[in-house]
C-alpha positions in Angstrom: -13.7 29.8 -7.1 -17.3 28.7 -7.9 -18.7 30.3 -4.8 -17.3 33.7 -5.7 -18.4 33.3 -9.3 -22.0 32.5 -8.2 -22.0 35.5 -5.9 -20.8 37.7 -8.8 -23.6 36.1 -11.1 -26.2 37.2 -8.6 -24.9 40.8 -8.7 -24.9 41.1 -12.5 -28.3 42.1 -14.0 -28.1 39.4 -16.8 -25.7 36.6 -17.4 -25.5 33.8 -20.0 -25.6 30.5 -18.3 -25.6 28.1 -21.3 -23.6 28.2 -24.5 -25.2 27.1 -27.8 -24.1 30.2 -29.6 -25.8 28.9 -32.8 -29.3 29.1 -31.1 -31.4 32.1 -30.6 -32.5 33.0 -27.0 -35.6 31.2 -25.7 -37.9 32.6 -23.0 -38.1 30.5 -19.8 -41.9 30.3 -20.1 -41.5 28.5 -23.5 -39.0 26.0 -22.0 -41.3 25.2 -19.0 -44.1 24.5 -21.5 -42.0 22.3 -23.7 -41.4 18.5 -23.5 -37.9 17.2 -22.7 -35.3 16.6 -24.0 -34.6 19.9 -25.9 -31.6 22.1 -26.3 -31.9 25.9 -25.6 -29.9 29.0 -25.2 -31.2 31.4 -22.5 -30.5 34.7 -21.0 -31.6 34.9 -17.4 -30.9 36.2 -13.9 -29.7 33.9 -11.2 -32.1 34.4 -8.4 -30.8 31.8 -5.9 -28.6 28.7 -5.7 -28.5 25.8 -3.2 -26.7 24.7 -1.2 -25.2 28.0 0.0 -22.0 26.4 1.3 -20.0 24.7 -1.5 -18.9 21.7 0.6 -22.6 20.7 1.1 -22.8 20.1 -2.7 -20.8 16.9 -2.4 -22.9 13.8 -1.9 -22.5 10.1 -2.3 -24.4 8.4 -5.2 -25.2 4.7 -5.8 -25.4 4.0 -9.5 -27.3 0.7 -8.8 -30.2 2.0 -6.8 -29.7 5.7 -7.8 -29.8 6.8 -4.1 -28.1 9.9 -2.8 -26.8 10.4 0.7 -24.8 12.8 2.7 -21.1 12.2 3.2 -20.7 11.1 6.8 -18.6 13.4 8.9 -15.5 12.5 10.9 -17.5 12.2 14.2 -19.6 9.4 12.7 -16.5 7.5 11.7 -14.9 8.2 15.1 -18.0 6.8 16.9 -17.9 3.6 14.9 -14.2 3.1 15.5 -14.7 3.6 19.2 -17.5 1.0 19.2 -15.3 -1.6 17.3 -12.4 -1.0 19.7 -14.4 -2.6 22.4 -14.0 -6.0 20.7 -10.5 -7.4 21.3 -8.7 -8.8 18.2 -9.1 -12.6 17.9 -5.5 -14.1 18.1 -6.7 -17.2 16.1 -7.1 -15.0 13.1 -3.5 -13.7 13.1 -0.6 -14.6 10.8 -2.3 -16.4 8.0 -0.9 -17.5 4.6 -1.7 -14.2 3.0 -1.2 -11.6 5.8 1.2 -11.0 8.7 -0.1 -9.6 12.0 1.3 -7.3 14.7 -0.5 -6.4 18.0 0.2 -4.1 20.8 -1.6 -2.6 23.8 -1.9 1.2 24.2 -0.4 2.8 27.4 -3.4 5.1 28.0 -5.7 4.7 31.0 -8.4 2.9 29.1 -6.1 0.4 27.4 -6.9 -0.7 23.9 -5.5 -3.6 21.9 -4.6 -2.8 18.4 -3.9 -5.3 15.6 -2.5 -4.5 12.2 -2.6 -7.2 9.5 -0.1 -6.6 6.6 -1.2 -8.3 3.4 1.6 -10.2 1.8 2.5 -10.8 -1.9 4.3 -14.0 -2.9 4.6 -14.8 0.9 6.6 -11.6 1.4 5.8 -8.1 2.8 5.9 -5.4 0.2 7.1 -1.8 0.5 4.7 0.3 2.6 3.6 2.4 -0.3 2.5 -0.8 -2.1 0.9 -2.5 0.9 -2.7 -2.9 2.0 -3.2 -3.2 5.7 -6.2 -4.1 7.8 -6.6 -2.4 11.2 -8.4 -3.5 14.3 -9.0 -1.2 17.3 -7.4 2.0 15.9 -8.6 5.5 16.5 -9.4 8.0 13.8 -6.1 9.8 14.4 -4.1 6.5 14.3 -5.8 5.4 11.1 -5.1 8.7 9.3 -1.4 8.4 10.3 -1.4 4.9 8.7 -2.9 6.2 5.5 0.1 8.5 5.1 2.4 5.5 5.2 0.6 2.7 3.5 -1.2 2.4 0.1 -4.6 1.3 1.5 -6.1 0.9 4.9 -9.2 -1.1 5.7 -10.7 -0.8 9.2 -11.9 -4.3 10.4 -13.0 -6.2 13.4 -12.7 -9.9 14.5 -15.4 -12.5 14.4 -15.0 -16.1 15.4 -14.1 -17.2 11.9 -12.7 -14.2 10.0 -12.0 -10.5 9.9 -15.0 -8.4 8.7 -15.7 -4.8 7.6 -17.2 -2.3 10.1 -20.7 -0.8 9.7 -21.0 0.6 6.2 -21.7 4.0 7.7 -17.9 4.0 8.0 -15.6 4.0 5.0 -14.7 0.5 4.0 -11.4 1.7 2.6 -9.0 4.6 2.9 -6.5 5.4 0.2 -4.4 8.5 0.7 -6.8 11.2 1.8 -9.8 9.7 0.1 -12.5 7.7 2.0 -14.4 5.1 0.0 -18.0 4.2 1.0 -20.3 1.3 0.1 -24.1 1.4 -0.4 -25.9 -0.1 2.6 -28.8 -1.1 0.5 -27.0 -2.8 -2.4 -23.9 -4.2 -0.7 -23.6 -7.8 0.6 -20.3 -7.6 2.6 -18.1 -10.6 2.4 -15.3 -11.7 4.8 -11.8 -10.3 4.4 -10.4 -13.6 3.2 -11.8 -12.7 -0.2 -9.0 -10.2 -0.5 -6.5 -13.1 -0.8 -7.5 -13.4 -4.5 -6.1 -9.9 -5.2 -3.0 -10.6 -3.1 -2.3 -13.6 -5.3 -2.3 -11.5 -8.5 1.0 -11.0 -10.2 1.0 -7.3 -9.5 -1.7 -6.3 -7.0 -2.9 -2.8 -7.8 -5.3 -2.5 -4.8 -7.7 -0.4 -6.9 -10.8 0.6 -4.9 -13.2 -0.8 -7.6 -11.5 -4.2 -7.5 -11.4 -4.3 -3.7 -15.1 -3.4 -3.5 -16.0 -6.1 -6.0 -14.3 -9.0 -4.1 -15.7 -7.7 -0.8 -19.3 -7.6 -2.1 -19.5 -3.8 -1.8 -21.5 -1.6 -4.2 -19.1 1.4 -4.4 -20.6 4.8 -3.8 -19.3 7.7 -6.0 -18.7 11.2 -4.9 -21.0 13.6 -6.9 -21.3 17.3 -7.1 -24.9 18.6 -7.0 -26.3 22.2 -7.1 -29.7 23.7 -7.8 -30.0 27.1 -9.5 -33.2 29.1 -9.8 -33.2 31.2 -13.0 -35.6 34.0 -13.8 -36.5 36.2 -16.7 -39.5 38.5 -17.4 -41.6 35.5 -18.5 -41.1 33.1 -15.6 -38.7 31.0 -13.5 -36.8 27.7 -14.0 -35.0 25.3 -11.7 -31.7 24.0 -13.2 -29.8 21.2 -11.6 -26.1 20.5 -11.9 -25.0 16.8 -11.3 -21.5 15.7 -12.0 -19.0 13.1 -10.8 
């Protein structure tokens, strides 16, 4: 457990934080006065680390514009879903050549109309574990139930001409328990009919990277980031960990 390990590191008087056993130890003052890139072996105390809570270390990174952003929480997603539920599914967009549609109305006091569009392959429905579905009007709870049954779930809404993605603050795709996001700055979302090119493949894999590409989405990657402040008797040094 990294968090416990970091706490233990703070309690120890000295800890080796980098390897390079073939190198002699270098003082932090020498490192801060040197030009990068260099390779060093150090002996230092860990004074502090950020963030304090491990889950806060996970961010979303765009490799195109190099931006970093916080992972939206479930309340953000829920709010966007509630907003899109106010738009009733457009029946003219149901049952096309490449997907089959099913609609129903909820029995709750504030009735909602839900539509699920099952993408077909060779004009036939596949097994649920191989199927991509597009959902209109679903709640967060309903969508998570669908992710347990179907391979991929894309939340959508109706326009006059086509189905489209929701606001990119929401995940554009859910696969298993993973939510996939697109960069708002670098993406140019395309209508859902572009997915028909994947459905026409001999064996559609429904890989997130391929889905993102045909939908004009610049896929954000989950990254792990931490900042360590290291000290020895000569000075201090900030060290950053960045990994996919």
